[in-house]
C-alpha positions as a LaTeX table, in Angstrom:
\begin{tabular}{lrrr}
\hline
Residue & $x$ (\AA) & $y$ (\AA) & $z$ (\AA) \\
\hline
Unk1 & 4.35 & 12.45 & $-98.96$ \\
Unk2 & 5.74 & 8.97 & $-98.18$ \\
Unk3 & 8.71 & 7.95 & $-100.30$ \\
Unk4 & 8.20 & 4.86 & $-102.40$ \\
Unk5 & 11.00 & 2.74 & $-103.88$ \\
Unk6 & 11.61 & 2.93 & $-107.60$ \\
Unk7 & 9.62 & 0.09 & $-109.22$ \\
Unk8 & 11.78 & $-2.66$ & $-110.67$ \\
Unk9 & 10.62 & $-4.25$ & $-113.95$ \\
Unk10 & 10.43 & $-8.03$ & $-114.15$ \\
Unk11 & 13.71 & $-9.54$ & $-115.29$ \\
Unk12 & 13.75 & $-11.44$ & $-118.57$ \\
Unk13 & 14.79 & $-15.12$ & $-118.42$ \\
Unk14 & 18.54 & $-15.59$ & $-118.87$ \\
Unk15 & 20.07 & $-18.13$ & $-121.21$ \\
Unk16 & 23.10 & $-20.23$ & $-120.34$ \\
Unk17 & 25.19 & $-18.47$ & $-123.00$ \\
Unk18 & 24.42 & $-15.14$ & $-121.27$ \\
Unk19 & 26.16 & $-16.22$ & $-118.06$ \\
Unk20 & 28.62 & $-13.85$ & $-116.46$ \\
Unk21 & 30.24 & $-14.01$ & $-113.00$ \\
Unk22 & 28.36 & $-12.24$ & $-110.19$ \\
Unk23 & 28.97 & $-8.51$ & $-109.79$ \\
Unk24 & 29.44 & $-8.96$ & $-106.03$ \\
Unk25 & 30.69 & $-11.78$ & $-103.84$ \\
Unk26 & 29.39 & $-12.38$ & $-100.31$ \\
Unk27 & 31.92 & $-13.31$ & $-97.64$ \\
Unk28 & 29.65 & $-13.72$ & $-94.61$ \\
Unk29 & 25.92 & $-14.00$ & $-93.93$ \\
Unk30 & 24.53 & $-13.41$ & $-90.43$ \\
Unk31 & 20.84 & $-14.32$ & $-90.13$ \\
Unk32 & 18.43 & $-13.81$ & $-87.24$ \\
Unk33 & 15.02 & $-15.51$ & $-87.43$ \\
Unk34 & 12.25 & $-14.42$ & $-85.07$ \\
Unk35 & 10.02 & $-17.39$ & $-85.84$ \\
Unk36 & 6.27 & $-16.97$ & $-86.06$ \\
Unk37 & 4.00 & $-18.95$ & $-88.42$ \\
Unk38 & 2.11 & $-15.87$ & $-89.60$ \\
Unk39 & 4.90 & $-13.28$ & $-89.52$ \\
Unk40 & 8.52 & $-14.41$ & $-89.21$ \\
Unk41 & 10.97 & $-11.52$ & $-89.02$ \\
Unk42 & 14.27 & $-12.17$ & $-90.83$ \\
Unk43 & 17.24 & $-9.88$ & $-90.29$ \\
Unk44 & 20.20 & $-10.45$ & $-92.60$ \\
Unk45 & 23.64 & $-8.87$ & $-92.46$ \\
Unk46 & 25.83 & $-9.46$ & $-95.54$ \\
Unk47 & 29.46 & $-8.47$ & $-96.06$ \\
Unk48 & 30.00 & $-7.94$ & $-99.78$ \\
Unk49 & 32.83 & $-7.02$ & $-102.14$ \\
Unk50 & 32.87 & $-6.19$ & $-105.81$ \\
Unk51 & 33.94 & $-9.02$ & $-108.12$ \\
Unk52 & 36.41 & $-7.84$ & $-110.78$ \\
Unk53 & 35.64 & $-10.94$ & $-112.85$ \\
Unk54 & 32.17 & $-9.54$ & $-113.57$ \\
Unk55 & 33.74 & $-7.03$ & $-115.95$ \\
Unk56 & 31.59 & $-3.94$ & $-115.23$ \\
Unk57 & 33.29 & $-1.69$ & $-112.69$ \\
Unk58 & 30.18 & 0.25 & $-111.63$ \\
Unk59 & 27.61 & $-2.57$ & $-111.76$ \\
Unk60 & 24.75 & $-2.15$ & $-109.25$ \\
Unk61 & 24.05 & $-4.62$ & $-106.47$ \\
Unk62 & 21.26 & $-6.93$ & $-107.64$ \\
Unk63 & 19.61 & $-9.17$ & $-105.04$ \\
Unk64 & 16.97 & $-11.82$ & $-105.64$ \\
Unk65 & 13.86 & $-11.75$ & $-103.48$ \\
Unk66 & 10.30 & $-13.09$ & $-103.77$ \\
Unk67 & 7.35 & $-12.75$ & $-101.41$ \\
Unk68 & 9.30 & $-10.56$ & $-98.97$ \\
Unk69 & 7.81 & $-7.65$ & $-97.05$ \\
Unk70 & 10.80 & $-5.30$ & $-96.88$ \\
Unk71 & 10.98 & $-3.26$ & $-93.68$ \\
Unk72 & 14.46 & $-1.70$ & $-93.77$ \\
Unk73 & 17.71 & $-1.47$ & $-95.75$ \\
Unk74 & 20.99 & $-0.22$ & $-94.27$ \\
Unk75 & 24.27 & 0.22 & $-96.12$ \\
Unk76 & 27.27 & 0.42 & $-93.77$ \\
Unk77 & 24.86 & 1.27 & $-90.97$ \\
Unk78 & 23.09 & 4.08 & $-92.85$ \\
Unk79 & 19.37 & 3.64 & $-93.47$ \\
Unk80 & 18.54 & 3.99 & $-97.16$ \\
Unk81 & 15.52 & 5.98 & $-98.21$ \\
Unk82 & 13.17 & 4.42 & $-100.73$ \\
Unk83 & 14.63 & 6.66 & $-103.45$ \\
Unk84 & 18.01 & 4.90 & $-103.04$ \\
Unk85 & 16.88 & 1.51 & $-104.33$ \\
Unk86 & 14.56 & $-0.17$ & $-106.81$ \\
Unk87 & 12.20 & $-2.88$ & $-105.58$ \\
Unk88 & 10.22 & $-5.38$ & $-107.62$ \\
Unk89 & 8.38 & $-8.68$ & $-107.33$ \\
Unk90 & 11.60 & $-10.59$ & $-107.93$ \\
Unk91 & 14.34 & $-8.54$ & $-106.33$ \\
Unk92 & 16.07 & $-5.46$ & $-105.00$ \\
Unk93 & 18.61 & $-3.28$ & $-106.84$ \\
Unk94 & 20.90 & $-0.73$ & $-105.17$ \\
Unk95 & 23.07 & 1.54 & $-107.30$ \\
Unk96 & 26.15 & 3.59 & $-106.40$ \\
Unk97 & 27.51 & 1.20 & $-103.79$ \\
Unk98 & 31.17 & 1.07 & $-102.68$ \\
Unk99 & 33.50 & $-1.78$ & $-103.59$ \\
Unk100 & 33.27 & $-3.27$ & $-100.08$ \\
Unk101 & 30.39 & $-2.79$ & $-97.65$ \\
Unk102 & 27.93 & $-4.34$ & $-95.22$ \\
Unk103 & 24.25 & $-4.55$ & $-96.13$ \\
Unk104 & 21.57 & $-5.10$ & $-93.48$ \\
Unk105 & 17.98 & $-5.89$ & $-94.41$ \\
Unk106 & 14.89 & $-6.77$ & $-92.45$ \\
Unk107 & 11.91 & $-8.55$ & $-93.99$ \\
Unk108 & 8.69 & $-10.21$ & $-92.86$ \\
Unk109 & 7.59 & $-13.54$ & $-94.36$ \\
Unk110 & 4.57 & $-15.77$ & $-93.70$ \\
Unk111 & 5.71 & $-19.43$ & $-93.48$ \\
Unk112 & 2.22 & $-20.77$ & $-92.75$ \\
Unk113 & 0.98 & $-19.40$ & $-96.09$ \\
Unk114 & 3.90 & $-20.83$ & $-98.07$ \\
Unk115 & 2.15 & $-23.61$ & $-99.98$ \\
Unk116 & 5.00 & $-23.91$ & $-102.50$ \\
Unk117 & 7.20 & $-25.60$ & $-99.85$ \\
Unk118 & 10.10 & $-23.51$ & $-101.16$ \\
Unk119 & 11.94 & $-21.25$ & $-98.74$ \\
Unk120 & 10.73 & $-21.31$ & $-95.11$ \\
Unk121 & 7.39 & $-23.05$ & $-94.55$ \\
Unk122 & 5.30 & $-24.68$ & $-91.83$ \\
Unk123 & 4.32 & $-28.36$ & $-91.85$ \\
Unk124 & 2.35 & $-29.87$ & $-88.99$ \\
Unk125 & 3.14 & $-26.83$ & $-86.85$ \\
Unk126 & 6.92 & $-27.15$ & $-87.36$ \\
Unk127 & 9.25 & $-24.96$ & $-89.44$ \\
Unk128 & 11.30 & $-26.39$ & $-92.33$ \\
Unk129 & 13.23 & $-24.99$ & $-95.29$ \\
Unk130 & 13.84 & $-26.10$ & $-98.85$ \\
Unk131 & 16.24 & $-23.80$ & $-100.69$ \\
Unk132 & 17.24 & $-25.82$ & $-103.76$ \\
Unk133 & 17.13 & $-24.53$ & $-106.38$ \\
Unk134 & 15.95 & $-20.95$ & $-105.72$ \\
Unk135 & 14.21 & $-21.05$ & $-102.36$ \\
Unk136 & 16.60 & $-18.85$ & $-100.38$ \\
Unk137 & 15.29 & $-15.75$ & $-102.18$ \\
Unk138 & 11.95 & $-16.45$ & $-100.46$ \\
Unk139 & 13.69 & $-16.03$ & $-97.07$ \\
Unk140 & 15.74 & $-12.86$ & $-97.56$ \\
Unk141 & 17.22 & $-10.66$ & $-100.30$ \\
Unk142 & 20.37 & $-12.31$ & $-101.64$ \\
Unk143 & 22.32 & $-13.05$ & $-104.85$ \\
Unk144 & 20.66 & $-16.47$ & $-104.93$ \\
Unk145 & 22.96 & $-18.33$ & $-107.31$ \\
Unk146 & 25.30 & $-21.29$ & $-106.77$ \\
Unk147 & 28.49 & $-19.41$ & $-107.68$ \\
Unk148 & 28.14 & $-17.12$ & $-104.64$ \\
Unk149 & 29.72 & $-18.96$ & $-101.69$ \\
Unk150 & 29.60 & $-17.52$ & $-98.16$ \\
Unk151 & 30.05 & $-18.50$ & $-94.52$ \\
Unk152 & 26.78 & $-18.46$ & $-92.57$ \\
Unk153 & 25.65 & $-17.96$ & $-89.00$ \\
Unk154 & 21.98 & $-18.34$ & $-88.07$ \\
Unk155 & 20.24 & $-17.40$ & $-84.83$ \\
Unk156 & 16.78 & $-18.89$ & $-84.31$ \\
Unk157 & 14.36 & $-17.36$ & $-81.79$ \\
Unk158 & 11.10 & $-19.11$ & $-80.88$ \\
Unk159 & 8.57 & $-20.01$ & $-78.21$ \\
Unk160 & 10.08 & $-23.04$ & $-76.42$ \\
Unk161 & 6.66 & $-24.65$ & $-75.97$ \\
Unk162 & 6.06 & $-24.60$ & $-79.72$ \\
Unk163 & 9.66 & $-25.09$ & $-80.88$ \\
Unk164 & 11.85 & $-26.81$ & $-78.28$ \\
Unk165 & 14.16 & $-27.92$ & $-81.11$ \\
Unk166 & 16.12 & $-25.25$ & $-83.03$ \\
Unk167 & 18.46 & $-26.51$ & $-85.78$ \\
Unk168 & 20.49 & $-25.03$ & $-88.63$ \\
Unk169 & 23.66 & $-25.77$ & $-90.59$ \\
Unk170 & 27.06 & $-26.18$ & $-88.98$ \\
Unk171 & 27.83 & $-26.36$ & $-85.27$ \\
Unk172 & 25.81 & $-24.98$ & $-82.34$ \\
Unk173 & 27.84 & $-22.17$ & $-80.77$ \\
Unk174 & 25.52 & $-20.46$ & $-78.28$ \\
Unk175 & 22.02 & $-20.55$ & $-76.81$ \\
Unk176 & 19.97 & $-18.74$ & $-74.21$ \\
Unk177 & 16.62 & $-17.40$ & $-73.03$ \\
Unk178 & 15.21 & $-13.91$ & $-73.60$ \\
Unk179 & 13.47 & $-11.87$ & $-70.86$ \\
Unk180 & 10.08 & $-12.62$ & $-72.47$ \\
Unk181 & 10.64 & $-16.38$ & $-72.08$ \\
Unk182 & 11.46 & $-17.21$ & $-75.69$ \\
Unk183 & 14.63 & $-19.18$ & $-76.27$ \\
Unk184 & 17.27 & $-18.89$ & $-78.97$ \\
Unk185 & 20.08 & $-20.92$ & $-80.51$ \\
Unk186 & 22.95 & $-19.77$ & $-82.69$ \\
Unk187 & 24.54 & $-22.00$ & $-85.33$ \\
Unk188 & 27.75 & $-21.36$ & $-87.26$ \\
Unk189 & 28.89 & $-23.08$ & $-90.44$ \\
Unk190 & 32.62 & $-22.35$ & $-90.86$ \\
Unk191 & 32.71 & $-23.61$ & $-94.44$ \\
Unk192 & 31.57 & $-21.47$ & $-97.42$ \\
Unk193 & 28.46 & $-22.78$ & $-99.17$ \\
Unk194 & 25.92 & $-21.61$ & $-101.78$ \\
Unk195 & 22.58 & $-20.31$ & $-100.57$ \\
Unk196 & 20.67 & $-23.36$ & $-101.81$ \\
Unk197 & 22.36 & $-25.43$ & $-99.06$ \\
Unk198 & 21.06 & $-23.27$ & $-96.21$ \\
Unk199 & 18.70 & $-25.11$ & $-93.86$ \\
Unk200 & 16.57 & $-24.44$ & $-90.80$ \\
Unk201 & 14.36 & $-26.77$ & $-88.76$ \\
Unk202 & 12.42 & $-25.68$ & $-85.68$ \\
Unk203 & 9.59 & $-27.43$ & $-83.90$ \\
Unk204 & 8.42 & $-30.09$ & $-81.50$ \\
Unk205 & 10.22 & $-33.12$ & $-82.91$ \\
Unk206 & 11.50 & $-36.22$ & $-81.13$ \\
Unk207 & 15.27 & $-36.71$ & $-81.38$ \\
Unk208 & 17.15 & $-40.00$ & $-81.60$ \\
Unk209 & 20.88 & $-39.62$ & $-80.93$ \\
Unk210 & 24.00 & $-41.64$ & $-81.64$ \\
Unk211 & 27.67 & $-40.90$ & $-82.33$ \\
Unk212 & 30.27 & $-41.63$ & $-84.99$ \\
Unk213 & 34.00 & $-41.76$ & $-84.34$ \\
Unk214 & 36.06 & $-40.58$ & $-87.30$ \\
Unk215 & 39.28 & $-42.23$ & $-88.41$ \\
Unk216 & 41.24 & $-39.51$ & $-86.56$ \\
Unk217 & 39.38 & $-40.33$ & $-83.34$ \\
Unk218 & 37.06 & $-37.30$ & $-83.32$ \\
Unk219 & 33.51 & $-37.92$ & $-82.10$ \\
Unk220 & 30.65 & $-36.58$ & $-84.23$ \\
Unk221 & 27.21 & $-36.31$ & $-82.65$ \\
Unk222 & 24.42 & $-37.73$ & $-84.83$ \\
Unk223 & 20.74 & $-36.86$ & $-84.56$ \\
Unk224 & 17.62 & $-37.95$ & $-86.43$ \\
Unk225 & 14.57 & $-35.80$ & $-85.66$ \\
Unk226 & 11.05 & $-37.07$ & $-86.39$ \\
Unk227 & 7.42 & $-36.53$ & $-85.49$ \\
Unk228 & 6.30 & $-38.02$ & $-82.19$ \\
Unk229 & 5.44 & $-41.70$ & $-82.65$ \\
Unk230 & 8.00 & $-42.30$ & $-85.41$ \\
Unk231 & 11.08 & $-42.61$ & $-83.21$ \\
Unk232 & 10.96 & $-46.43$ & $-83.36$ \\
Unk233 & 11.43 & $-46.35$ & $-87.15$ \\
Unk234 & 14.87 & $-44.71$ & $-87.45$ \\
Unk235 & 17.30 & $-47.47$ & $-86.41$ \\
Unk236 & 17.96 & $-48.49$ & $-90.01$ \\
Unk237 & 18.48 & $-44.88$ & $-91.14$ \\
Unk238 & 20.97 & $-44.27$ & $-88.32$ \\
Unk239 & 22.92 & $-47.42$ & $-89.23$ \\
Unk240 & 22.93 & $-46.34$ & $-92.90$ \\
Unk241 & 24.27 & $-42.91$ & $-91.95$ \\
Unk242 & 27.17 & $-44.37$ & $-89.97$ \\
Unk243 & 28.04 & $-46.79$ & $-92.80$ \\
Unk244 & 27.99 & $-43.96$ & $-95.34$ \\
Unk245 & 30.30 & $-41.80$ & $-93.22$ \\
Unk246 & 32.74 & $-44.70$ & $-92.83$ \\
Unk247 & 32.61 & $-45.44$ & $-96.56$ \\
Unk248 & 33.51 & $-41.82$ & $-97.40$ \\
Unk249 & 36.61 & $-42.19$ & $-95.24$ \\
Unk250 & 37.64 & $-45.56$ & $-96.68$ \\
Unk251 & 36.87 & $-44.86$ & $-100.35$ \\
Unk252 & 37.83 & $-41.19$ & $-100.65$ \\
Unk253 & 39.78 & $-40.31$ & $-97.51$ \\
Unk254 & 37.08 & $-37.77$ & $-96.59$ \\
Unk255 & 36.49 & $-37.23$ & $-92.88$ \\
Unk256 & 33.35 & $-35.37$ & $-91.83$ \\
Unk257 & 34.39 & $-31.83$ & $-90.88$ \\
Unk258 & 31.70 & $-30.67$ & $-88.42$ \\
Unk259 & 30.95 & $-31.64$ & $-84.81$ \\
Unk260 & 27.36 & $-32.67$ & $-85.45$ \\
Unk261 & 25.26 & $-34.20$ & $-88.23$ \\
Unk262 & 21.47 & $-33.93$ & $-88.16$ \\
Unk263 & 18.68 & $-35.41$ & $-90.26$ \\
Unk264 & 15.12 & $-34.09$ & $-89.98$ \\
Unk265 & 12.16 & $-35.94$ & $-91.50$ \\
Unk266 & 9.01 & $-34.24$ & $-92.81$ \\
Unk267 & 6.12 & $-35.62$ & $-94.86$ \\
Unk268 & 5.49 & $-32.32$ & $-96.70$ \\
Unk269 & 8.60 & $-32.10$ & $-98.85$ \\
Unk270 & 9.05 & $-31.43$ & $-102.55$ \\
Unk271 & 12.02 & $-33.77$ & $-102.93$ \\
Unk272 & 13.15 & $-37.14$ & $-101.64$ \\
Unk273 & 15.93 & $-35.55$ & $-99.59$ \\
Unk274 & 18.19 & $-32.51$ & $-99.49$ \\
Unk275 & 21.92 & $-32.53$ & $-98.74$ \\
Unk276 & 22.12 & $-29.31$ & $-96.70$ \\
Unk277 & 25.51 & $-29.20$ & $-94.96$ \\
Unk278 & 25.16 & $-30.67$ & $-91.47$ \\
Unk279 & 21.34 & $-30.66$ & $-91.57$ \\
Unk280 & 19.85 & $-33.01$ & $-94.15$ \\
Unk281 & 16.09 & $-32.78$ & $-94.59$ \\
Unk282 & 14.35 & $-35.95$ & $-95.79$ \\
Unk283 & 10.93 & $-36.99$ & $-96.88$ \\
Unk284 & 9.70 & $-39.38$ & $-94.19$ \\
Unk285 & 9.38 & $-42.15$ & $-96.81$ \\
Unk286 & 13.18 & $-42.20$ & $-97.08$ \\
Unk287 & 13.96 & $-42.30$ & $-93.36$ \\
Unk288 & 11.28 & $-44.29$ & $-91.55$ \\
Unk289 & 11.29 & $-48.10$ & $-91.68$ \\
Unk290 & 10.37 & $-50.98$ & $-89.40$ \\
Unk291 & 10.39 & $-54.71$ & $-90.26$ \\
Unk292 & 6.63 & $-55.10$ & $-89.83$ \\
Unk293 & 5.75 & $-52.16$ & $-92.10$ \\
Unk294 & 8.56 & $-51.84$ & $-94.68$ \\
Unk295 & 9.71 & $-54.05$ & $-97.56$ \\
Unk296 & 13.25 & $-55.01$ & $-98.52$ \\
Unk297 & 13.00 & $-52.44$ & $-101.32$ \\
Unk298 & 12.11 & $-49.74$ & $-98.76$ \\
Unk299 & 15.19 & $-50.59$ & $-96.71$ \\
Unk300 & 17.41 & $-50.57$ & $-99.78$ \\
Unk301 & 16.03 & $-47.22$ & $-100.96$ \\
Unk302 & 16.70 & $-45.61$ & $-97.57$ \\
Unk303 & 20.26 & $-46.94$ & $-97.63$ \\
Unk304 & 20.91 & $-45.56$ & $-101.12$ \\
Unk305 & 19.43 & $-42.11$ & $-100.52$ \\
Unk306 & 21.16 & $-41.54$ & $-97.19$ \\
Unk307 & 24.48 & $-42.55$ & $-98.77$ \\
Unk308 & 23.82 & $-40.19$ & $-101.69$ \\
Unk309 & 22.95 & $-37.19$ & $-99.54$ \\
\hline
\end{tabular}
C-alpha cells in the first residue's frame, strides 16, 4: 500500500495581535529551476536553524506552499516517507526536526496555467515572477513571511531558443550549456532578503544596456529588457534610473551594492512595479515612452515610479 502524507487542515487566519517570531530562520536558499511552461521543476535546498525567540523549544517546521506538486522531501540528505510530514493545500509541516538542518524539496508547478500572476507565470511565452505579498509559496515550500531573511542563489535552466535571456536577483556568477543543448545561468544575491523580493525573468526579450559609475568609481551594468519592438521606448526610463541612483548617493550616501541592475517590462502584471533586489519588474506602462506616443504626465509618472522602486 502506498504511503500517503498526513492531511493538514486549513490554517485559520491569524490576527496581528497573534504574531510571534518564526520558529525557524533560514540562512541560505539554493534554487534550481528547470523551466517549462507546462511543468517547471523547482528544487530548493534550505539551511535552517531553530529560532529561540519563537518561545516553543520543540515547535515543528511549518512551510507555506500553494499549488505545488510535491515530489520529494529530504532532511539532511535522508528521504522522508509520507508518514514523516503533513501536507495540505496551504503548506507542509515536519515534526521532530533537529535545531539545525538542511531541507531539500522538489516540486512541479505549471506557470502557463497560473492566471493569478502570483508566483511564477508565463506571459507572451516568457517567464516572470511576482512574489509580493505571498507569491513565493506558489514557487516552493518556504516560511513565506517578511521576517525570514535569507541569502539566495538561483540557477535557471531553459531551452536557449525559447529563453535566451535568464535573469534573477543579485550578480551572475556562472553559466553553461548542458549535453542536451539547454543552457543555464546561476545568480547569487549576497545580501539577505525576504522571500517576497525574489525575482526571475526568462524569455526572448530585447535588452538595452548602459552603465552607471558610482561615487567610489565602481561601474554598475544597467539593463532594461522589453518585448521586441519596444526597445526604442526605454531611453527615458534608463535616464530616470541613472538619476535615481545618483540621487540616492547624494541625498542618503547610499551606493548601489551589486554589479548589475536590471529592469524587465511585462504587460501582464498585477502591480505598477516591484522593487526586487537587482531585478525590478515593471508594468510596461511605467517603462515605455516616446515623444510621439506619450504625454508629459506619462514621462513624469515613469520618473516617479522608477525613483520609488
